[in-house]
N, C-alpha and C positions, 0 to 999 in steps of 0.2 A: 899042314895046319894041324894042330892037336886041339883037344877039348878047352884047355886054357885059353887058346887064341880065338876058339869060336864062341866062348862066353864073352870075352870082350867084345867081340863083333856083335854079338847078340845085344849086349848091354847098350852099345852105341847106337843100334837100330831102336831098341826100346826108348831111348831117350830122345830120339827123334819123333817118334810116334806120340810119346806122352806129352809132347809141345802142341800136339794137336788132338786133344782128348775128346771123347765122345761128347757130343752137345746135347744139351736138355733144355727145355723151355726156361727162359727166364735167367740163365746164367749170367747174362750181362745187362741185366734191368735192375737199376738200384732202388726202385720204389715198389710199392705194393697197392694194388687197387682191384676192386671187384666189378666195379662200374665207372663209365666216365659219362659225366652229363655236360652238355652243350648249354651255355648260358648267353642269351642274346645280348649283344653290346649296345643296341640301339632300339629304343621303343618310344613311340610318341602317338598321342591319339591325333585322328586327323584334325587338321587346322590348328594344331598347337604350336607354340614358339619353341624353336629349336633349341635354344640356348638356355631357355627356363624350363619349359614342360619336359623335353625330351632328356634333358640333363637329370631332372629329379626322378622321373620315372625309371630311367635306364640305370642309374646308380642304386635306385631302390631294388630293382631286381637282381643286379649283380651283387649287391650287399646281402641278399637273402641266401646266395650261393654260400657265403661264409657261414652260414648257420645250418644249411642242410646236412642231414647225416651221410654224407657222400665222401668216398675215399678220394675222388679224382673230378676236377671240373676244369673246362676251359671257357674262356670269353671268346665268343665268336665274331670275328670281323668279316667272315665270308658270308655264307647263306642265310645268317640269321642278321645281317645288317643290310639295309636296303641298298640295291644296285645302283646307287645314285651319287655321282661325284659331289653333291651337296651336302649328303648326309655322313658319307665315309670319314672325313676329318673328325666331325663331332664324335663319331663311335670311336676312333683311336684316342680321342682325348679322354672319353668316358672310361674306357679301358685301363688307361694309364692312372687316372684318378683313383678307380676301384683298386687296382693292384697296389697303389702306394698308400691307400688309407685304411683297407680292411685287415683284419686279423684273421689268417687263415687256419691257424692252429696247425695240425700235422697233415692236413690235406694236401695232395698233388695238386699244384696250380699251374695252368698252361694258357695260352691263348691261339687261335687260329687266324692267321692271316690269309688274304686272298693269294690265289696262285700266282706264280713268278711271271705268267705271261699276261696277266693284268696291268692296267695302270696304277693300281692301288698297291700293289705288293711293295715297291721301293719305301714308301712312307710307312705302311704298316710295320716293316721290320724295323727301320731306322728309329721312327718315333717310339714304339712300344719297347723295344730291347734297349735302347739307349736310356730311356727315362725310367723304366720299371723291369729292366731285364734281371736285377738282382732278386727280384720277388718271384721268378719263373723257374719250375723244374723242366716244364716240357713245352714244345710247340707241336699243334697239329696241322701237318701239311696236306692240303688238299690238291686234287686235279693233277697230281704227278703223272707223267708219261714215260719217263726215262730214267735210268739210275744217275745219269750225269747231271740231270735237273735237280735230283735231290742233293746230290753231292755239292752242287753251287748254291743252293740253298743253305746248307749247312755251313758252307765256308763264308757266305754272306754274313750270317748271323755271328759267326766266331769273330769275324772283322768287327763287327758293330760292337760287340762284347768288349773287344781289346781296347777299341777306341775310346769307348764309354768307361773303361776301367772296372768292368765286372768280371768276376773270376768264378762264379759259381756255374757249374756243369749245366746245360740246357739239353736236354734230349728230345728226340725228334720221333713223333708217331706219324707214319705215313698212311694215308688213305689210299687203297687200292680201289679205284673206280671205273676202270676201263679195261679193255682187253689188252692194250699196250702196257698198262701198268702192271697188269696180271703176268704178262710174259716177262716183266723185268723185275718181279718181286724178289727172285733169288739175289739178284745183285744189289737190290735196295736194301734188303735185310742184311747184307754182308757189310754195308758202309759202317764205319766208325760213327757213333753218335745216335744212329737209328736204334731205338729201343723197341719199337713195335710196328706191326702192320695192322691196319684197321680196314675191316671189310666195308666198302660203301655200296651196299646193295641197290639203292635206288639210282644212283648214278651209273652202276654197272648194268642195271636193267636198261637204263636210257641209251646206253651206247652199244648195246646188243639188241635192242628192240625187244627186249623182254618185259615181264610184269613183275611187281611185287604184290603179292596178296597176303592178307593176314594169316590165313591158315597154311598157304602152301610154299612161302618164299623160301623157307629154310631147306625144303626139297628141290624146288625148282632150280635154285642156284647153287646146289649142293656140291657140284665138282669143284667150282672155284672155293666156295666156302669152306669145304673140308680139307683143301689143300693149304690154304694160308697158315694155320697153325703148325703144320709140318715144315713149310718152308722157312716161317720165323724160328721154329726151335731148332732147326739145323744150323743156325747162327747164334744160338743162345740168346733169341729175342722172344717176344711174345706176339700174340695176335689177339686183337679186340673185335668182338663180333658186332654185326650192324645193328641198327635201331629195329625195334619191334614197331611198325609204322602205326598201328591202332592205339590211339592214345586213351588213357583212362580219364576222360573228361569228367569233372564233377557237376551234378546237375544243379540249376539254380535252386535256391530255397523257395519252396511255394508260399504263396501268400497265405498268411494265417499261422504259420509254422515258425517257430523260434530256430535260431541257428544251432542251438544246442539239441533240439529234437532232430533237425535236419542231418546233424553230424552223427548222432545216434543211430538214425535210420541208414546212414550211408555205411556205417560198419556192420549193419546186421544182414542177415538173410533177407532177400528181397521177397521171398515168399512169405514172410512174416510182416511185412510193412503193410500198414493200414492204408489201402488204397483210396478208401472214402476220404482220409484226411489228407493224404499227401498227394493224391492224384494219379491216374495211371501213368502219365507222361514221366513223373518222377521215378516211379517204380521201374519202368523201362529202361531210364537212364541208369539207375543203379545197376540193373543187370548187364547193359552194355559196358559199364566201367568196369564191373566185376569180371566180365569176359575178357576185357582188353589186359588186365593185371594177370589174367591166368595165362593169356598168350605170351606176355612178356616172361612169366616163370617158365613156361614150357620152353621158349626159345632160349632161355639162359641155361636151363638144365641140359638141354641138347648142346649148346655151346660148350659147356664144362665138359660133357663127355667127349666131345670132339677135340679138346685140348686148346680151347680158347682160355685167356686168363682173365678176361673181363668182357663187359658188353656195354655197348653205347646206351645212354639214357637220355630221353627228352622230357620226360615228365616226372615231378617229385614223388607221384604215386607209384612209379615203376620201381623206385630205389630198392625198397625191402624185398620185392619178389625177385629182382636181379641179384642183390647181394646174397640172398640166401642160397643160391645155386653154388656160390663159392664159400659158404659158411656152414660146415658140418655141424650138426648137433653135437652136445657133449657125448652123448651115447657112442655115435658113430665114430667120433675123433677118439675116444678112449679105446674102442675096439681097435682101431688102426694103430694106435699106439702100443697096445698089447701085442698084436701080430708083429710088429716090427721089433719090439723089444724081444720078444719069443724067438725070432728068427736069429736075431743078433746073438743070443746066448747060446742058441742051438749051433750057430757056426763056430762059436768059441769050443763047444764040446763034442764037434765032430760031425754034425748034420748039416747037409746043404739044403734042406726043405723042411717044413713043417705042415702038419694037416691043419686046415682051417675050415671047419664045417665040411662042405662036400668039394673043397678046394685043395690041391696039393699046392701049398704056398712056398715057391721057390723064390729066387732073387727077382725075377721079373714081375710076379704077383705081388710080393711085399713091396717092390718099388712103386707101384701104383698106389699102394696104402700109405706110402711116406708121404705123397702129395697131400693125403687126407689129413695126415699129422700136421703138416705145414700150414694147410689151410686153417686147421683147428688152432694153432698157435697164433697166427695172423688175426684171426676173427675173435680169439679170446675164448672159445668154448673150452679149450684146455690151457693150462699153464706151465710155467716152468717146474712148478711144485708137482704136478703129475709127470713130467719127465723124470724128476729127481726120485720119484718113487718107484720108478722101474730100475733103478740101480745103476742106470747107464747115462752117459752124456747124449747131447744132441750130436755131436761129432760121431760117437759110436753108432748111434742110430742112422745117421746119414750114410754111413758106410754101406749100409744094406742096400742102397739104391745105385752105388756107383761101381767102376769095374777095377779101380785100382787106387792105392793109397794116396797118390800124388794128385787125384782128380781135384780141380779147382772148386768142386762144390764142397769140398772139405776145409777150403781156406777161409 
């Protein structure tokens, strides 16, 4: 063998390995979101009429989801619908009606069926997907225990789509809620059609006899929680963090206080609220609500640092705090854009690293800032005009984070 023959051999080997490029988070996820909000599919006051009262209240709640400033929401037929065979059919019909009548704009829309081992699963999937599947981008799949179970769910949904004549892609986000599911997470993430793994902290704690506390859960369950983004990213997928269980409940408006005054007090520092006018209970409720929002903000920032793409949301007042973790401010995004552009230009002029403050910014460091650039573009804190001002294209900037020109991140 001579060097010409060796070069041909190397080229053949390179071609084989380029077909399996390094994986990064989200390479195989076609949508963007910072938070995912669960919307109940059935709500009825005690003693109400199912067909009249439950329908009106349920559709009102589901219609509000179409107006919330949220990237992603799903209608929930599982935990947020009563585990009662009398109510489940109505919940399904309400979901179909909501999906087919509301305008969702550019929000990512999905629903959560009951798990495949329940008597509700068959009708959940056939009824909702056949009648409203053309409005869905995602399905959230609960209580999975094995990768083959998830594969079967995907196949069943695809068959329903085919029979119903729906051709739009539906992607699957899989809740990891038990030790068995966690051990299967790598195989689940590898499945075609699966776009994300979701950490179900409460059910996971239930299945290992653990606890979920407002202050400590992100540390108590940190082994599982920190591994899910790694497992998901290894297959180009994403991970979604669990709920922050402490809800920011809004206090009732005290007697003798207008709704406008209560809203203004709610938005103010509790230390400045007139306790004589509003009452000590109202002030304490505002403190508890503010603490719950700050816990959601803390958990979201921790999730962002760990590599999560989004976080589960249960209450509208959590949206802003959670979205903020994946929404860099303009100054932060511009700084990251400048560093990325400086590194790209330096590479063209013969340097493999730049000094950024007290950091030596090589490809690895700049690669982490590229995610800030992407987040800034998605959230709107920087624009195409800012990229154009660097004199480089997005493709040229993306080249700073990948290891070869054939990388799928450049396509």
